[in-house]
Predicted model as a PDB file, atoms N, CA, C, CB and O in Angstrom, pLDDT in the B-factor column:
MODEL        1                                                                  
ATOM      1  N   MET A   1     107.093  75.643  97.672  1.00 45.00           N  
ATOM      2  CA  MET A   1     106.196  75.873  97.841  1.00 45.00           C  
ATOM      3  C   MET A   1     105.357  77.612  97.630  1.00 45.00           C  
ATOM      4  CB  MET A   1     106.339  75.256  98.848  1.00 45.00           C  
ATOM      5  O   MET A   1     104.784  78.203  96.715  1.00 45.00           O  
ATOM      6  N   ALA A   2     105.736  77.909  99.122  1.00 61.00           N  
ATOM      7  CA  ALA A   2     105.425  79.083  99.812  1.00 61.00           C  
ATOM      8  C   ALA A   2     105.453  80.355  98.849  1.00 61.00           C  
ATOM      9  CB  ALA A   2     106.402  79.226 100.975  1.00 61.00           C  
ATOM     10  O   ALA A   2     104.655  81.274  99.030  1.00 61.00           O  
ATOM     11  N   TYR A   3     106.492  80.385  97.714  1.00 65.00           N  
ATOM     12  CA  TYR A   3     106.952  81.406  97.373  1.00 65.00           C  
ATOM     13  C   TYR A   3     105.287  81.472  95.694  1.00 65.00           C  
ATOM     14  CB  TYR A   3     109.100  81.169  97.080  1.00 65.00           C  
ATOM     15  O   TYR A   3     104.674  82.464  95.301  1.00 65.00           O  
ATOM     16  N   TYR A   4     105.204  80.520  95.387  1.00 63.00           N  
ATOM     17  CA  TYR A   4     104.222  80.504  94.732  1.00 63.00           C  
ATOM     18  C   TYR A   4     103.043  80.728  95.122  1.00 63.00           C  
ATOM     19  CB  TYR A   4     104.220  79.701  94.288  1.00 63.00           C  
ATOM     20  O   TYR A   4     102.321  81.376  94.365  1.00 63.00           O  
ATOM     21  N   GLN A   5     102.644  80.379  96.084  1.00 71.00           N  
ATOM     22  CA  GLN A   5     101.218  81.088  96.851  1.00 71.00           C  
ATOM     23  C   GLN A   5     101.758  82.016  96.550  1.00 71.00           C  
ATOM     24  CB  GLN A   5     100.655  80.997  98.444  1.00 71.00           C  
ATOM     25  O   GLN A   5     101.984  81.838  95.353  1.00 71.00           O  
ATOM     26  N   TYR A   6     102.396  83.537  97.001  1.00 85.00           N  
ATOM     27  CA  TYR A   6     102.644  84.890  97.109  1.00 85.00           C  
ATOM     28  C   TYR A   6     102.291  84.898  95.823  1.00 85.00           C  
ATOM     29  CB  TYR A   6     103.990  85.490  97.587  1.00 85.00           C  
ATOM     30  O   TYR A   6     101.152  84.900  95.354  1.00 85.00           O  
ATOM     31  N   LYS A   7     103.501  84.903  95.177  1.00 88.00           N  
ATOM     32  CA  LYS A   7     103.266  85.112  93.480  1.00 88.00           C  
ATOM     33  C   LYS A   7     101.857  85.000  92.866  1.00 88.00           C  
ATOM     34  CB  LYS A   7     104.080  83.981  92.660  1.00 88.00           C  
ATOM     35  O   LYS A   7     101.245  85.736  92.092  1.00 88.00           O  
ATOM     36  N   ARG A   8     101.593  84.014  93.376  1.00 92.00           N  
ATOM     37  CA  ARG A   8     100.191  83.601  92.294  1.00 92.00           C  
ATOM     38  C   ARG A   8      99.033  84.451  92.867  1.00 92.00           C  
ATOM     39  CB  ARG A   8      99.623  81.707  92.343  1.00 92.00           C  
ATOM     40  O   ARG A   8      98.147  84.687  92.046  1.00 92.00           O  
ATOM     41  N   ILE A   9      98.822  85.057  94.344  1.00 95.00           N  
ATOM     42  CA  ILE A   9      97.812  85.529  94.755  1.00 95.00           C  
ATOM     43  C   ILE A   9      97.897  86.675  94.459  1.00 95.00           C  
ATOM     44  CB  ILE A   9      97.549  85.332  95.847  1.00 95.00           C  
ATOM     45  O   ILE A   9      96.868  87.269  94.139  1.00 95.00           O  
ATOM     46  N   ARG A  10      99.058  87.297  94.472  1.00 95.00           N  
ATOM     47  CA  ARG A  10      99.520  88.717  93.815  1.00 95.00           C  
ATOM     48  C   ARG A  10      98.615  88.972  92.154  1.00 95.00           C  
ATOM     49  CB  ARG A  10     101.548  88.592  93.523  1.00 95.00           C  
ATOM     50  O   ARG A  10      97.764  89.803  91.836  1.00 95.00           O  
ATOM     51  N   ASP A  11      99.353  87.698  91.267  1.00 95.00           N  
ATOM     52  CA  ASP A  11      98.797  88.037  90.122  1.00 95.00           C  
ATOM     53  C   ASP A  11      97.854  87.976  89.848  1.00 95.00           C  
ATOM     54  CB  ASP A  11      99.087  87.723  89.413  1.00 95.00           C  
ATOM     55  O   ASP A  11      97.473  88.830  89.048  1.00 95.00           O  
ATOM     56  N   LEU A  12      96.893  86.967  90.311  1.00 96.00           N  
ATOM     57  CA  LEU A  12      95.565  87.105  90.745  1.00 96.00           C  
ATOM     58  C   LEU A  12      94.758  88.017  90.558  1.00 96.00           C  
ATOM     59  CB  LEU A  12      95.492  87.038  91.735  1.00 96.00           C  
ATOM     60  O   LEU A  12      93.867  88.381  89.791  1.00 96.00           O  
ATOM     61  N   ARG A  13      95.665  88.486  92.069  1.00 97.00           N  
ATOM     62  CA  ARG A  13      94.638  89.895  92.076  1.00 97.00           C  
ATOM     63  C   ARG A  13      94.397  91.124  91.548  1.00 97.00           C  
ATOM     64  CB  ARG A  13      94.622  90.347  92.903  1.00 97.00           C  
ATOM     65  O   ARG A  13      93.509  91.976  91.519  1.00 97.00           O  
ATOM     66  N   GLU A  14      95.733  90.876  91.053  1.00 97.00           N  
ATOM     67  CA  GLU A  14      96.266  92.605  89.634  1.00 97.00           C  
ATOM     68  C   GLU A  14      95.425  91.560  88.539  1.00 97.00           C  
ATOM     69  CB  GLU A  14      98.992  93.117  88.898  1.00 97.00           C  
ATOM     70  O   GLU A  14      94.393  92.202  88.349  1.00 97.00           O  
ATOM     71  N   ASP A  15      95.338  90.586  87.905  1.00 96.00           N  
ATOM     72  CA  ASP A  15      95.014  90.244  86.714  1.00 96.00           C  
ATOM     73  C   ASP A  15      93.040  90.697  87.264  1.00 96.00           C  
ATOM     74  CB  ASP A  15      95.692  88.330  86.218  1.00 96.00           C  
ATOM     75  O   ASP A  15      92.441  91.427  86.474  1.00 96.00           O  
ATOM     76  N   ALA A  16      92.545  90.392  88.078  1.00 97.00           N  
ATOM     77  CA  ALA A  16      91.144  91.320  88.825  1.00 97.00           C  
ATOM     78  C   ALA A  16      90.922  92.273  88.568  1.00 97.00           C  
ATOM     79  CB  ALA A  16      91.021  91.637  90.047  1.00 97.00           C  
ATOM     80  O   ALA A  16      89.813  92.716  88.273  1.00 97.00           O  
ATOM     81  N   GLY A  17      92.066  92.907  88.622  1.00 97.00           N  
ATOM     82  CA  GLY A  17      92.411  94.457  88.429  1.00 97.00           C  
ATOM     83  C   GLY A  17      91.551  95.087  90.199  1.00 97.00           C  
ATOM     84  O   GLY A  17      90.535  95.779  90.257  1.00 97.00           O  
ATOM     85  N   LEU A  18      92.044  94.770  90.933  1.00 97.00           N  
ATOM     86  CA  LEU A  18      92.165  94.466  92.429  1.00 97.00           C  
ATOM     87  C   LEU A  18      92.842  94.866  92.826  1.00 97.00           C  
ATOM     88  CB  LEU A  18      92.287  93.514  92.916  1.00 97.00           C  
ATOM     89  O   LEU A  18      93.944  94.686  92.309  1.00 97.00           O  
ATOM     90  N   SER A  19      92.745  95.886  94.278  1.00 98.00           N  
ATOM     91  CA  SER A  19      93.614  96.634  95.026  1.00 98.00           C  
ATOM     92  C   SER A  19      93.852  95.348  96.217  1.00 98.00           C  
ATOM     93  CB  SER A  19      92.899  98.253  95.562  1.00 98.00           C  
ATOM     94  O   SER A  19      93.238  94.281  96.262  1.00 98.00           O  
ATOM     95  N   GLN A  20      95.000  95.856  97.191  1.00 97.00           N  
ATOM     96  CA  GLN A  20      95.216  95.166  98.022  1.00 97.00           C  
ATOM     97  C   GLN A  20      94.146  95.316  98.887  1.00 97.00           C  
ATOM     98  CB  GLN A  20      96.339  95.320  98.437  1.00 97.00           C  
ATOM     99  O   GLN A  20      93.637  94.305  99.371  1.00 97.00           O  
ATOM    100  N   MET A  21      93.608  96.716  99.231  1.00 98.00           N  
ATOM    101  CA  MET A  21      92.706  96.852  99.981  1.00 98.00           C  
ATOM    102  C   MET A  21      91.507  96.727  99.753  1.00 98.00           C  
ATOM    103  CB  MET A  21      92.804  97.640 100.370  1.00 98.00           C  
ATOM    104  O   MET A  21      90.717  97.258 100.534  1.00 98.00           O  
ATOM    105  N   ARG A  22      90.751  95.574  97.979  1.00 98.00           N  
ATOM    106  CA  ARG A  22      89.178  95.947  97.719  1.00 98.00           C  
ATOM    107  C   ARG A  22      89.991  94.018  98.030  1.00 98.00           C  
ATOM    108  CB  ARG A  22      88.071  97.041  95.811  1.00 98.00           C  
ATOM    109  O   ARG A  22      89.191  93.435  98.762  1.00 98.00           O  
ATOM    110  N   ILE A  23      90.503  93.617  97.885  1.00 98.00           N  
ATOM    111  CA  ILE A  23      90.889  92.004  98.098  1.00 98.00           C  
ATOM    112  C   ILE A  23      90.717  91.306  99.970  1.00 98.00           C  
ATOM    113  CB  ILE A  23      92.873  91.908  97.525  1.00 98.00           C  
ATOM    114  O   ILE A  23      90.207  90.318 100.499  1.00 98.00           O  
ATOM    115  N   SER A  24      91.457  92.479 100.400  1.00 97.00           N  
ATOM    116  CA  SER A  24      91.313  92.521 102.092  1.00 97.00           C  
ATOM    117  C   SER A  24      89.693  92.941 102.724  1.00 97.00           C  
ATOM    118  CB  SER A  24      92.506  93.863 102.706  1.00 97.00           C  
ATOM    119  O   SER A  24      89.586  92.389 103.819  1.00 97.00           O  
ATOM    120  N   GLU A  25      88.877  93.449 102.504  1.00 97.00           N  
ATOM    121  CA  GLU A  25      87.692  94.101 102.301  1.00 97.00           C  
ATOM    122  C   GLU A  25      86.831  92.898 102.149  1.00 97.00           C  
ATOM    123  CB  GLU A  25      87.685  95.125 101.111  1.00 97.00           C  
ATOM    124  O   GLU A  25      85.983  92.603 102.991  1.00 97.00           O  
ATOM    125  N   ILE A  26      87.090  92.083 100.882  1.00 96.00           N  
ATOM    126  CA  ILE A  26      86.267  90.921 100.821  1.00 96.00           C  
ATOM    127  C   ILE A  26      86.631  89.834 101.742  1.00 96.00           C  
ATOM    128  CB  ILE A  26      86.265  90.421  99.520  1.00 96.00           C  
ATOM    129  O   ILE A  26      85.729  89.096 102.137  1.00 96.00           O  
ATOM    130  N   LEU A  27      88.069  89.608 102.206  1.00 96.00           N  
ATOM    131  CA  LEU A  27      88.462  88.668 102.962  1.00 96.00           C  
ATOM    132  C   LEU A  27      87.698  88.826 104.360  1.00 96.00           C  
ATOM    133  CB  LEU A  27      89.934  88.705 103.017  1.00 96.00           C  
ATOM    134  O   LEU A  27      87.526  87.886 105.136  1.00 96.00           O  
ATOM    135  N   HIS A  28      87.183  90.378 104.623  1.00 97.00           N  
ATOM    136  CA  HIS A  28      87.029  90.607 105.804  1.00 97.00           C  
ATOM    137  C   HIS A  28      88.864  90.523 106.308  1.00 97.00           C  
ATOM    138  CB  HIS A  28      85.823  89.474 106.440  1.00 97.00           C  
ATOM    139  O   HIS A  28      88.994  89.322 106.543  1.00 97.00           O  
ATOM    140  N   MET A  29      89.794  90.972 106.482  1.00 97.00           N  
ATOM    141  CA  MET A  29      91.056  91.120 107.421  1.00 97.00           C  
ATOM    142  C   MET A  29      91.588  92.301 107.027  1.00 97.00           C  
ATOM    143  CB  MET A  29      92.167  89.984 107.344  1.00 97.00           C  
ATOM    144  O   MET A  29      91.243  92.724 105.923  1.00 97.00           O  
ATOM    145  N   HIS A  30      92.639  93.170 107.929  1.00 97.00           N  
ATOM    146  CA  HIS A  30      92.880  94.302 107.608  1.00 97.00           C  
ATOM    147  C   HIS A  30      93.776  93.739 106.284  1.00 97.00           C  
ATOM    148  CB  HIS A  30      93.512  95.231 108.811  1.00 97.00           C  
ATOM    149  O   HIS A  30      94.086  92.592 105.961  1.00 97.00           O  
ATOM    150  N   LYS A  31      94.092  95.238 105.575  1.00 97.00           N  
ATOM    151  CA  LYS A  31      95.274  95.258 104.586  1.00 97.00           C  
ATOM    152  C   LYS A  31      96.439  95.105 104.724  1.00 97.00           C  
ATOM    153  CB  LYS A  31      95.402  96.120 104.069  1.00 97.00           C  
ATOM    154  O   LYS A  31      97.207  94.729 103.838  1.00 97.00           O  
ATOM    155  N   THR A  32      96.772  95.417 106.032  1.00 97.00           N  
ATOM    156  CA  THR A  32      98.087  95.010 106.663  1.00 97.00           C  
ATOM    157  C   THR A  32      98.794  93.044 106.596  1.00 97.00           C  
ATOM    158  CB  THR A  32      97.715  95.531 108.397  1.00 97.00           C  
ATOM    159  O   THR A  32      99.793  92.486 106.144  1.00 97.00           O  
ATOM    160  N   THR A  33      98.001  92.786 107.069  1.00 97.00           N  
ATOM    161  CA  THR A  33      97.625  91.240 107.179  1.00 97.00           C  
ATOM    162  C   THR A  33      97.803  90.804 105.701  1.00 97.00           C  
ATOM    163  CB  THR A  33      95.955  90.912 107.785  1.00 97.00           C  
ATOM    164  O   THR A  33      98.980  90.552 105.444  1.00 97.00           O  
ATOM    165  N   TYR A  34      96.994  90.655 104.717  1.00 97.00           N  
ATOM    166  CA  TYR A  34      97.165  90.446 103.124  1.00 97.00           C  
ATOM    167  C   TYR A  34      98.060  90.740 102.208  1.00 97.00           C  
ATOM    168  CB  TYR A  34      96.393  90.908 102.577  1.00 97.00           C  
ATOM    169  O   TYR A  34      98.621  90.098 101.319  1.00 97.00           O  
ATOM    170  N   THR A  35      98.120  92.623 102.857  1.00 96.00           N  
ATOM    171  CA  THR A  35      99.723  92.240 102.553  1.00 96.00           C  
ATOM    172  C   THR A  35     101.006  91.165 102.617  1.00 96.00           C  
ATOM    173  CB  THR A  35     100.145  92.889 103.064  1.00 96.00           C  
ATOM    174  O   THR A  35     101.660  90.509 101.806  1.00 96.00           O  
ATOM    175  N   ARG A  36     100.977  91.351 103.886  1.00 95.00           N  
ATOM    176  CA  ARG A  36     102.070  89.932 104.533  1.00 95.00           C  
ATOM    177  C   ARG A  36     101.746  88.771 104.210  1.00 95.00           C  
ATOM    178  CB  ARG A  36     102.161  89.671 106.082  1.00 95.00           C  
ATOM    179  O   ARG A  36     102.454  87.795 104.458  1.00 95.00           O  
ATOM    180  N   TYR A  37     100.912  88.730 103.762  1.00 94.00           N  
ATOM    181  CA  TYR A  37     100.517  87.022 102.537  1.00 94.00           C  
ATOM    182  C   TYR A  37     101.298  87.250 101.123  1.00 94.00           C  
ATOM    183  CB  TYR A  37      98.299  86.812 101.882  1.00 94.00           C  
ATOM    184  O   TYR A  37     101.980  86.405 100.545  1.00 94.00           O  
ATOM    185  N   GLU A  38     101.049  88.545 100.713  1.00 93.00           N  
ATOM    186  CA  GLU A  38     101.290  88.587  99.667  1.00 93.00           C  
ATOM    187  C   GLU A  38     102.896  88.936  99.509  1.00 93.00           C  
ATOM    188  CB  GLU A  38     100.349  89.379  99.150  1.00 93.00           C  
ATOM    189  O   GLU A  38     103.354  88.668  98.398  1.00 93.00           O  
ATOM    190  N   THR A  39     103.677  89.414 100.329  1.00 92.00           N  
ATOM    191  CA  THR A  39     104.791  89.671 100.149  1.00 92.00           C  
ATOM    192  C   THR A  39     105.703  88.596 101.152  1.00 92.00           C  
ATOM    193  CB  THR A  39     104.893  91.145 100.338  1.00 92.00           C  
ATOM    194  O   THR A  39     106.791  88.921 101.628  1.00 92.00           O  
ATOM    195  N   GLY A  40     105.117  87.393 101.357  1.00 90.00           N  
ATOM    196  CA  GLY A  40     105.456  86.435 101.548  1.00 90.00           C  
ATOM    197  C   GLY A  40     105.829  86.595 103.625  1.00 90.00           C  
ATOM    198  O   GLY A  40     105.799  85.547 104.270  1.00 90.00           O  
ATOM    199  N   GLU A  41     105.982  87.271 103.997  1.00 92.00           N  
ATOM    200  CA  GLU A  41     105.682  87.470 105.492  1.00 92.00           C  
ATOM    201  C   GLU A  41     105.473  86.601 106.699  1.00 92.00           C  
ATOM    202  CB  GLU A  41     104.730  88.023 105.512  1.00 92.00           C  
ATOM    203  O   GLU A  41     106.047  86.211 107.716  1.00 92.00           O  
ATOM    204  N   ARG A  42     104.181  86.497 105.944  1.00 92.00           N  
ATOM    205  CA  ARG A  42     103.127  85.615 107.115  1.00 92.00           C  
ATOM    206  C   ARG A  42     102.341  84.585 105.915  1.00 92.00           C  
ATOM    207  CB  ARG A  42     101.635  86.944 108.201  1.00 92.00           C  
ATOM    208  O   ARG A  42     102.015  84.805 104.749  1.00 92.00           O  
ATOM    209  N   GLU A  43     102.188  83.146 106.967  1.00 91.00           N  
ATOM    210  CA  GLU A  43     101.739  82.100 105.865  1.00 91.00           C  
ATOM    211  C   GLU A  43     100.855  82.291 105.240  1.00 91.00           C  
ATOM    212  CB  GLU A  43     101.458  80.999 106.166  1.00 91.00           C  
ATOM    213  O   GLU A  43     100.795  83.497 105.478  1.00 91.00           O  
ATOM    214  N   ILE A  44      99.726  82.052 104.328  1.00 93.00           N  
ATOM    215  CA  ILE A  44      98.653  81.725 104.225  1.00 93.00           C  
ATOM    216  C   ILE A  44      97.630  80.944 104.985  1.00 93.00           C  
ATOM    217  CB  ILE A  44      98.789  81.425 103.461  1.00 93.00           C  
ATOM    218  O   ILE A  44      97.443  79.839 104.475  1.00 93.00           O  
ATOM    219  N   PRO A  45      96.852  81.201 106.135  1.00 94.00           N  
ATOM    220  CA  PRO A  45      96.240  79.773 106.261  1.00 94.00           C  
ATOM    221  C   PRO A  45      95.188  79.135 105.162  1.00 94.00           C  
ATOM    222  CB  PRO A  45      95.500  79.778 107.574  1.00 94.00           C  
ATOM    223  O   PRO A  45      94.553  79.605 104.219  1.00 94.00           O  
ATOM    224  N   LEU A  46      95.293  78.128 105.620  1.00 94.00           N  
ATOM    225  CA  LEU A  46      94.290  77.263 104.797  1.00 94.00           C  
ATOM    226  C   LEU A  46      93.017  77.790 104.516  1.00 94.00           C  
ATOM    227  CB  LEU A  46      94.014  76.041 105.430  1.00 94.00           C  
ATOM    228  O   LEU A  46      92.661  78.150 103.394  1.00 94.00           O  
ATOM    229  N   ASN A  47      92.281  77.839 105.610  1.00 95.00           N  
ATOM    230  CA  ASN A  47      90.694  78.509 105.244  1.00 95.00           C  
ATOM    231  C   ASN A  47      91.031  80.158 104.154  1.00 95.00           C  
ATOM    232  CB  ASN A  47      89.683  79.078 107.283  1.00 95.00           C  
ATOM    233  O   ASN A  47      90.494  80.542 103.115  1.00 95.00           O  
ATOM    234  N   ILE A  48      92.117  80.757 104.989  1.00 95.00           N  
ATOM    235  CA  ILE A  48      92.307  81.932 103.784  1.00 95.00           C  
ATOM    236  C   ILE A  48      92.647  81.359 101.984  1.00 95.00           C  
ATOM    237  CB  ILE A  48      93.865  82.949 104.370  1.00 95.00           C  
ATOM    238  O   ILE A  48      92.244  81.890 100.949  1.00 95.00           O  
ATOM    239  N   ALA A  49      93.291  80.439 102.103  1.00 94.00           N  
ATOM    240  CA  ALA A  49      93.578  80.047 100.735  1.00 94.00           C  
ATOM    241  C   ALA A  49      92.534  79.515 100.167  1.00 94.00           C  
ATOM    242  CB  ALA A  49      94.600  79.185 100.592  1.00 94.00           C  
ATOM    243  O   ALA A  49      92.158  79.975  99.089  1.00 94.00           O  
ATOM    244  N   ILE A  50      91.925  78.554 100.705  1.00 95.00           N  
ATOM    245  CA  ILE A  50      90.595  78.180 100.322  1.00 95.00           C  
ATOM    246  C   ILE A  50      89.619  79.353  99.572  1.00 95.00           C  
ATOM    247  CB  ILE A  50      89.941  77.695 101.631  1.00 95.00           C  
ATOM    248  O   ILE A  50      89.330  79.290  98.377  1.00 95.00           O  
ATOM    249  N   LEU A  51      89.120  80.537 100.570  1.00 96.00           N  
ATOM    250  CA  LEU A  51      88.535  81.632  99.966  1.00 96.00           C  
ATOM    251  C   LEU A  51      89.365  82.292  98.887  1.00 96.00           C  
ATOM    252  CB  LEU A  51      88.210  82.556 100.961  1.00 96.00           C  
ATOM    253  O   LEU A  51      88.893  83.138  98.129  1.00 96.00           O  
ATOM    254  N   LEU A  52      90.513  81.911  98.849  1.00 96.00           N  
ATOM    255  CA  LEU A  52      91.219  82.921  97.827  1.00 96.00           C  
ATOM    256  C   LEU A  52      90.900  81.959  96.535  1.00 96.00           C  
ATOM    257  CB  LEU A  52      93.126  83.294  98.153  1.00 96.00           C  
ATOM    258  O   LEU A  52      90.618  82.473  95.452  1.00 96.00           O  
ATOM    259  N   ALA A  53      90.964  80.457  96.716  1.00 95.00           N  
ATOM    260  CA  ALA A  53      90.921  80.128  95.446  1.00 95.00           C  
ATOM    261  C   ALA A  53      89.407  79.651  94.986  1.00 95.00           C  
ATOM    262  CB  ALA A  53      91.979  79.091  95.252  1.00 95.00           C  
ATOM    263  O   ALA A  53      89.412  78.896  94.014  1.00 95.00           O  
ATOM    264  N   LYS A  54      87.967  80.014  95.601  1.00 95.00           N  
ATOM    265  CA  LYS A  54      86.955  79.795  95.613  1.00 95.00           C  
ATOM    266  C   LYS A  54      86.526  81.217  95.000  1.00 95.00           C  
ATOM    267  CB  LYS A  54      86.543  79.265  96.844  1.00 95.00           C  
ATOM    268  O   LYS A  54      85.730  81.340  94.069  1.00 95.00           O  
ATOM    269  N   TYR A  55      87.151  82.238  95.641  1.00 96.00           N  
ATOM    270  CA  TYR A  55      86.380  83.819  94.545  1.00 96.00           C  
ATOM    271  C   TYR A  55      87.498  83.701  93.265  1.00 96.00           C  
ATOM    272  CB  TYR A  55      86.591  86.070  95.591  1.00 96.00           C  
ATOM    273  O   TYR A  55      86.695  83.890  92.351  1.00 96.00           O  
ATOM    274  N   TYR A  56      88.576  83.550  92.702  1.00 96.00           N  
ATOM    275  CA  TYR A  56      89.206  83.277  91.601  1.00 96.00           C  
ATOM    276  C   TYR A  56      88.802  82.120  90.878  1.00 96.00           C  
ATOM    277  CB  TYR A  56      90.410  83.224  91.856  1.00 96.00           C  
ATOM    278  O   TYR A  56      89.171  82.050  89.705  1.00 96.00           O  
ATOM    279  N   ASP A  57      87.919  80.937  91.490  1.00 95.00           N  
ATOM    280  CA  ASP A  57      88.121  80.154  90.765  1.00 95.00           C  
ATOM    281  C   ASP A  57      89.319  79.130  90.090  1.00 95.00           C  
ATOM    282  CB  ASP A  57      87.714  80.691  90.293  1.00 95.00           C  
ATOM    283  O   ASP A  57      89.464  78.773  88.920  1.00 95.00           O  
ATOM    284  N   VAL A  58      90.131  78.799  91.340  1.00 95.00           N  
ATOM    285  CA  VAL A  58      91.359  77.899  90.664  1.00 95.00           C  
ATOM    286  C   VAL A  58      91.052  77.115  91.414  1.00 95.00           C  
ATOM    287  CB  VAL A  58      92.925  78.227  90.595  1.00 95.00           C  
ATOM    288  O   VAL A  58      90.012  76.978  92.059  1.00 95.00           O  
ATOM    289  N   SER A  59      92.415  76.261  91.348  1.00 94.00           N  
ATOM    290  CA  SER A  59      92.670  75.314  91.995  1.00 94.00           C  
ATOM    291  C   SER A  59      93.436  75.845  93.434  1.00 94.00           C  
ATOM    292  CB  SER A  59      93.395  74.414  91.083  1.00 94.00           C  
ATOM    293  O   SER A  59      93.790  77.023  93.491  1.00 94.00           O  
ATOM    294  N   LEU A  60      93.679  74.916  94.610  1.00 92.00           N  
ATOM    295  CA  LEU A  60      94.592  75.016  95.873  1.00 92.00           C  
ATOM    296  C   LEU A  60      95.663  74.561  95.318  1.00 92.00           C  
ATOM    297  CB  LEU A  60      94.230  74.235  97.194  1.00 92.00           C  
ATOM    298  O   LEU A  60      96.724  75.121  95.591  1.00 92.00           O  
ATOM    299  N   ASP A  61      95.652  73.723  94.636  1.00 92.00           N  
ATOM    300  CA  ASP A  61      97.036  73.312  93.799  1.00 92.00           C  
ATOM    301  C   ASP A  61      97.938  73.834  92.742  1.00 92.00           C  
ATOM    302  CB  ASP A  61      96.826  72.384  93.259  1.00 92.00           C  
ATOM    303  O   ASP A  61      98.995  73.447  92.245  1.00 92.00           O  
ATOM    304  N   TYR A  62      96.989  75.055  92.539  1.00 92.00           N  
ATOM    305  CA  TYR A  62      97.006  76.259  91.461  1.00 92.00           C  
ATOM    306  C   TYR A  62      98.053  76.896  92.657  1.00 92.00           C  
ATOM    307  CB  TYR A  62      95.211  77.268  90.929  1.00 92.00           C  
ATOM    308  O   TYR A  62      99.274  76.742  92.664  1.00 92.00           O  
ATOM    309  N   LEU A  63      97.170  77.726  93.764  1.00 90.00           N  
ATOM    310  CA  LEU A  63      98.016  78.716  94.508  1.00 90.00           C  
ATOM    311  C   LEU A  63      99.293  77.636  95.368  1.00 90.00           C  
ATOM    312  CB  LEU A  63      96.841  79.733  95.735  1.00 90.00           C  
ATOM    313  O   LEU A  63     100.156  78.356  95.872  1.00 90.00           O  
ATOM    314  N   ALA A  64      99.478  76.552  95.543  1.00 88.00           N  
ATOM    315  CA  ALA A  64     100.942  76.022  96.011  1.00 88.00           C  
ATOM    316  C   ALA A  64     101.638  75.747  95.000  1.00 88.00           C  
ATOM    317  CB  ALA A  64     101.009  74.817  96.843  1.00 88.00           C  
ATOM    318  O   ALA A  64     102.710  75.165  95.164  1.00 88.00           O  
ATOM    319  N   GLY A  65     101.139  76.145  93.559  1.00 86.00           N  
ATOM    320  CA  GLY A  65     102.524  75.919  92.695  1.00 86.00           C  
ATOM    321  C   GLY A  65     102.285  74.414  92.635  1.00 86.00           C  
ATOM    322  O   GLY A  65     103.355  73.853  92.873  1.00 86.00           O  
ATOM    323  N   LEU A  66     101.392  73.616  92.431  1.00 88.00           N  
ATOM    324  CA  LEU A  66     101.859  72.169  92.167  1.00 88.00           C  
ATOM    325  C   LEU A  66     101.357  71.682  90.865  1.00 88.00           C  
ATOM    326  CB  LEU A  66     101.373  71.179  93.276  1.00 88.00           C  
ATOM    327  O   LEU A  66     101.468  70.527  90.455  1.00 88.00           O  
ATOM    328  N   THR A  67     100.689  72.858  90.138  1.00 89.00           N  
ATOM    329  CA  THR A  67     100.357  72.475  88.878  1.00 89.00           C  
ATOM    330  C   THR A  67     100.325  74.182  88.369  1.00 89.00           C  
ATOM    331  CB  THR A  67      98.818  71.409  88.776  1.00 89.00           C  
ATOM    332  O   THR A  67     100.428  75.167  89.100  1.00 89.00           O  
ATOM    333  N   ASN A  68     100.176  74.148  87.124  1.00 88.00           N  
ATOM    334  CA  ASN A  68     100.383  75.184  85.905  1.00 88.00           C  
ATOM    335  C   ASN A  68      98.863  75.415  85.696  1.00 88.00           C  
ATOM    336  CB  ASN A  68     101.285  74.542  84.381  1.00 88.00           C  
ATOM    337  O   ASN A  68      98.426  76.474  85.245  1.00 88.00           O  
ATOM    338  N   GLU A  69      98.245  74.584  85.976  1.00 87.00           N  
ATOM    339  CA  GLU A  69      96.243  74.421  85.236  1.00 87.00           C  
ATOM    340  C   GLU A  69      95.706  75.400  86.375  1.00 87.00           C  
ATOM    341  CB  GLU A  69      95.083  72.240  85.394  1.00 87.00           C  
ATOM    342  O   GLU A  69      95.951  75.387  87.581  1.00 87.00           O  
ATOM    343  N   LYS A  70      94.882  76.270  85.608  1.00 86.00           N  
ATOM    344  CA  LYS A  70      94.275  77.229  86.945  1.00 86.00           C  
ATOM    345  C   LYS A  70      92.807  76.529  87.525  1.00 86.00           C  
ATOM    346  CB  LYS A  70      93.855  79.090  86.324  1.00 86.00           C  
ATOM    347  O   LYS A  70      92.245  76.873  88.565  1.00 86.00           O  
ATOM    348  N   GLY A  71      92.368  75.525  86.637  1.00 79.00           N  
ATOM    349  CA  GLY A  71      91.398  74.935  86.806  1.00 79.00           C  
ATOM    350  C   GLY A  71      91.462  73.873  88.421  1.00 79.00           C  
ATOM    351  O   GLY A  71      92.353  73.635  89.235  1.00 79.00           O  
ATOM    352  N   HIS A  72      89.929  73.438  88.276  1.00 65.00           N  
ATOM    353  CA  HIS A  72      89.702  72.018  89.054  1.00 65.00           C  
ATOM    354  C   HIS A  72      90.216  70.918  88.710  1.00 65.00           C  
ATOM    355  CB  HIS A  72      88.513  71.619  89.112  1.00 65.00           C  
ATOM    356  O   HIS A  72      89.760  70.333  87.727  1.00 65.00           O  
ATOM    357  N   SER A  73      91.385  70.336  89.510  1.00 50.00           N  
ATOM    358  CA  SER A  73      91.129  68.923  88.631  1.00 50.00           C  
ATOM    359  C   SER A  73      89.709  67.699  88.415  1.00 50.00           C  
ATOM    360  CB  SER A  73      92.200  68.087  89.235  1.00 50.00           C  
ATOM    361  O   SER A  73      88.961  67.452  89.361  1.00 50.00           O  
ATOM    362  N   PRO A  74      89.575  67.183  87.331  1.00 48.00           N  
ATOM    363  CA  PRO A  74      88.350  66.386  86.975  1.00 48.00           C  
ATOM    364  C   PRO A  74      88.136  65.208  88.094  1.00 48.00           C  
ATOM    365  CB  PRO A  74      88.534  65.727  85.427  1.00 48.00           C  
ATOM    366  O   PRO A  74      89.052  64.611  88.660  1.00 48.00           O  
ATOM    367  N   LYS A  75      86.512  64.965  88.326  1.00 44.00           N  
ATOM    368  CA  LYS A  75      86.319  64.084  89.787  1.00 44.00           C  
ATOM    369  C   LYS A  75      86.337  63.268  88.854  1.00 44.00           C  
ATOM    370  CB  LYS A  75      85.025  64.114  91.020  1.00 44.00           C  
ATOM    371  O   LYS A  75      86.226  62.064  89.085  1.00 44.00           O  
TER     372      LYS A  75                                                      
ENDMDL                                                                          
END                                                                             
């Protein structure tokens, strides 16, 4: 599961045309911390995963690799 998180947050960031520096500023964290999330050196905390999902308008299931559908599940 973790591999998908790292790859997907990188892909989402790149698709949005953002640098690691810019997304780390948006998330109010050091660039090094964010970089470690993308490389898998550090586990992404749930609160950060939620912020990323909201920012990119994708589901947590997508970030976790549980689905390939970016959208949210119907209610």
